[in-house]
C-alpha positions in Angstrom: 0.1 0.0 -0.3 1.5 3.4 -1.5 2.1 6.3 1.4 -0.7 8.4 -0.2 -3.3 5.5 -0.1 -2.6 4.9 3.3 -2.7 8.5 4.2 -6.4 8.5 2.5 -7.5 5.6 4.7 -7.0 7.4 7.8 -8.1 10.6 6.8 -11.3 9.1 5.9 -11.9 6.7 9.3 -10.9 9.9 11.2 -13.4 12.2 9.7 -15.7 9.7 9.8 -14.9 8.9 13.4 -15.3 12.6 13.9 -18.8 12.6 12.2 -20.4 10.7 14.9 -18.2 11.8 17.5 -19.7 13.6 21.4 -16.9 16.1 21.6 -17.6 17.6 17.6 -21.3 17.9 18.0 -20.5 19.5 22.1 -18.3 22.3 19.8 -21.1 22.7 17.8 -23.3 23.1 20.3 -21.7 25.3 22.5 -21.8 28.4 20.4 -26.1 27.9 20.5 -25.8 27.9 23.7 -23.5 30.7 24.3 -25.6 33.1 21.9 -28.9 31.6 23.2 -28.7 33.6 26.9 -27.7 37.3 24.9 -30.6 36.9 22.9 -33.1 36.2 25.6 -31.7 38.8 27.0 -32.6 41.4 24.4 -35.7 40.2 23.9 -36.4 40.7 27.4 -34.7 44.3 27.3 -37.6 44.8 24.3 -36.0 48.2 23.3 -35.8 49.9 26.5 -31.5 50.2 26.3 -30.5 48.1 29.9 -29.4 45.5 28.1 -26.8 46.4 24.6 -26.0 43.6 22.0 -23.4 44.9 19.6 -22.7 42.6 16.6 -19.2 42.7 16.5 -18.8 41.9 20.2 -20.9 38.9 19.5 -20.0 37.5 16.8 -16.5 37.6 18.4 -18.1 35.6 21.0 -19.4 33.7 18.8 -15.7 32.7 16.9 -13.8 32.1 20.1 -15.8 29.6 21.2 -16.9 27.6 18.1 -13.5 28.3 16.2 -11.0 29.3 18.6 -12.3 26.7 21.7 -14.2 24.5 19.9 -11.7 23.2 17.2 -9.3 22.1 19.6 -12.0 20.9 22.4 -13.3 19.0 19.5 -9.8 17.8 18.2 -8.6 16.7 21.8 -11.9 14.3 22.7 -11.3 12.6 19.3 -7.5 11.6 20.7 -8.5 11.2 23.5 -11.2 8.3 22.7 -8.1 7.1 20.5 -5.9 7.1 23.0 -8.7 5.5 25.7 -9.7 2.5 23.4 -6.5 2.2 21.3 -7.7 3.2 18.5 -4.9 4.5 17.2 -2.7 0.8 17.4 -4.9 -0.4 13.7 -3.3 3.1 11.9 0.4 3.4 13.3 1.9 -0.3 13.0 1.6 -0.3 8.9 4.9 1.4 7.0 4.1 5.0 7.2 0.9 4.6 9.5 2.5 6.9 12.4 3.2 10.3 9.8 -0.7 9.4 8.6 -1.8 9.4 11.7 -0.6 12.6 12.4 -1.4 14.1 9.3 -4.8 12.6 9.5 -4.9 14.5 12.2 -3.8 17.8 11.5 -5.7 18.0 8.5 -8.6 17.0 10.7 -8.0 19.8 12.6 -8.0 22.4 9.7 -11.0 20.6 8.4 -13.1 21.5 11.9 -11.8 24.9 12.1 -13.1 25.3 9.1 -16.5 24.0 9.2 -17.0 25.6 12.9 -16.1 29.1 11.5 -19.2 28.9 8.5 -21.3 27.7 11.8 -20.5 30.7 14.2 -20.8 32.6 10.5 -24.5 31.2 10.3 -25.3 32.2 13.8 -23.4 35.6 13.3 -26.4 36.0 10.5 -28.7 35.3 12.9 -27.8 37.7 14.9 -27.1 40.2 12.7 -31.1 40.0 11.8 -32.5 41.0 14.9 -33.7 43.8 14.9 -32.2 46.1 18.0 -28.8 45.0 17.4 -26.6 47.5 17.3 -23.3 47.9 14.4 -19.7 49.6 15.3 -19.3 49.8 12.1 -16.4 47.6 11.6 -15.9 47.3 7.4 -16.9 43.7 6.2 -12.9 43.3 4.6 -11.7 43.4 7.7 -14.6 41.3 9.3 -13.6 38.4 7.0 -9.7 39.0 7.8 -10.5 38.8 11.6 -12.8 35.9 10.8 -9.5 34.4 8.4 -7.4 35.3 11.4 -9.6 33.2 13.9 -9.9 30.0 11.7 -5.9 29.8 11.6 -5.7 30.4 15.6 -7.8 27.5 16.3 -5.8 25.5 13.5 -3.0 25.9 15.6 -4.3 25.8 18.6 -6.3 22.0 18.1 -3.1 21.5 17.1 -1.1 22.3 20.2 -3.5 20.5 22.4 -3.1 17.5 20.3 0.7 17.1 21.7 -0.9 17.8 25.1 -3.7 15.4 25.1 -3.9 12.1 27.1 -6.1 9.3 27.6 -8.3 8.4 30.2 -9.0 11.7 32.1 -12.6 12.3 30.9 -14.7 15.0 29.9 -13.9 17.4 32.4 -9.9 17.4 31.9 -10.2 17.7 28.2 -12.6 21.2 29.2 -10.2 22.2 31.6 -6.6 21.7 29.6 -8.5 23.0 26.2 -9.6 26.2 28.0 -6.5 27.2 29.4 -4.2 26.5 26.7 -7.0 28.1 23.9 -6.8 31.2 26.5 -3.7 31.9 27.1 -2.5 29.7 30.1 1.2 28.0 28.3 2.2 31.7 26.9 1.5 33.2 30.6 3.6 30.3 32.1 6.6 30.7 29.7 6.9 34.4 30.7 6.8 34.1 34.3 9.4 31.7 33.7 11.4 33.3 31.8 10.8 35.5 34.3 12.6 34.3 36.9 15.3 32.6 34.8 16.3 35.8 33.9 16.9 37.2 37.1 14.0 38.5 38.0 14.1 41.0 35.2 11.2 43.5 35.0 8.1 42.0 34.2 7.2 44.9 31.5 10.1 44.4 29.6 9.8 40.0 29.9 6.1 40.9 28.4 7.4 43.1 25.5 9.2 41.0 24.4 7.1 37.5 24.6 4.1 39.5 24.0 4.1 40.2 19.9 4.8 36.0 19.9 1.8 34.3 21.7 -0.5 32.8 20.1 -3.5 34.1 21.8 -3.2 37.9 21.6 -4.0 37.3 18.0 -7.7 36.9 18.9 -7.7 39.9 21.8 -8.2 42.8 19.1 -10.9 43.3 16.4 -8.2 45.3 14.2 -5.3 43.8 12.6 -2.8 46.2 13.5 0.1 44.0 12.1 -0.7 41.5 8.6 2.3 39.9 8.9 2.2 38.5 12.4 -1.5 37.9 12.1 -1.8 35.6 9.2 2.2 34.5 9.9 2.4 33.8 13.3 -0.2 31.3 13.3 1.1 28.9 11.1 4.2 29.1 12.6 2.3 27.7 15.6 0.8 24.7 13.6 4.0 23.8 11.9 5.9 23.6 15.5 3.2 22.0 17.3 2.5 19.5 14.2 6.6 18.6 14.4 6.0 18.1 18.2 3.0 15.9 17.7 5.0 13.8 15.5 7.9 13.3 17.8 5.1 12.3 20.4 3.8 9.8 18.0 7.1 8.3 16.9 7.5 7.7 20.1 4.6 6.3 22.2 4.6 2.5 22.2 1.7 1.0 19.9 
């Protein structure tokens, strides 16, 4: 069997499992559940001005929940099921199977990031047509660019989570780890480690050096201030985490 045929088989199997996995369904449900209280409060307010729903702010929340958190959550859960049920063994025993296993999961993360981005956009359209919703006036091209950045960030974070996924931990563990990683816990930890290792240098100096390199910082703003960094940095993280995931799988016992 050629490597491309093996990869195709693994990718089809992975996509099939993802289409039926509870974690993927949960990732689809989360943004809708997040949106529901907002719409209920907006309807209760009835235009009295006590509750203000802004499209851009709500849409950013949908993207963060569906794409940034949801993609990582779904991929981590799917991999955990593989670890728990030893479903990955059949994938890695063949020649080139481990590389195919890694590639299929990285590709799956990209597919889910795209699917969840489209889902967030559909939910965003629901918000846009609700009477009384306020608009900040963000230009449509800027909105598309920011959406694409979040897609890339979600994909990168999902593969980062693959590196840290372990079996036998359950839903609660997956939620906590995914949330911490996608909210920038790894970056904050690195900043404090460097702060201590460098002899208690000033915190603001450490932050000035590292903040531009932190992936989560790209989703905290609704303006693309540096196009090269906003589009290139997620790809750097994606490549580095894919390599780390490959090394992990290569060293794992089948």
